[in-house]
C-alpha angles and dihedrals in degrees: 000000000000092000091053092048092049091049091052095043095086096043124097120245099053123133120265117247112257092238091059088061093052104035122061107235120223116253116270118256118259120226121236091252092051090049091052091051092048093046092048088068095048134078093253112134100195138017128190118201102196124179109240102232130172088253093051090046090065095054115113112229096258092053091049092051094048103037105029101031094030093224133134118247115239130194131193141182092050103165107163141039088251091054088049093053091053094044093048089057094057111018134077093205131022129203115202126210120198091340131095113205 
């Protein structure tokens, strides 16, 4: 019985498992080549395919943006001196709103 079930498992035409009818399945992963094809038809200017290593996994977001993507880090909606102090610690450029430093 198990051998017959295993043999049929990879063949089309089988019945769907009951759980698949009740539980929404996560989307399937897209390969790098499929992503490139999809992005080629979009308005995206730049794409970075970066291997996800243990070292990269430990990067905080601001380090990833600066070092891996090579981009400056911007902030906006800085409204107080306290906001400015925090933003100055992390950002390369600050946009103020209703506050003059």
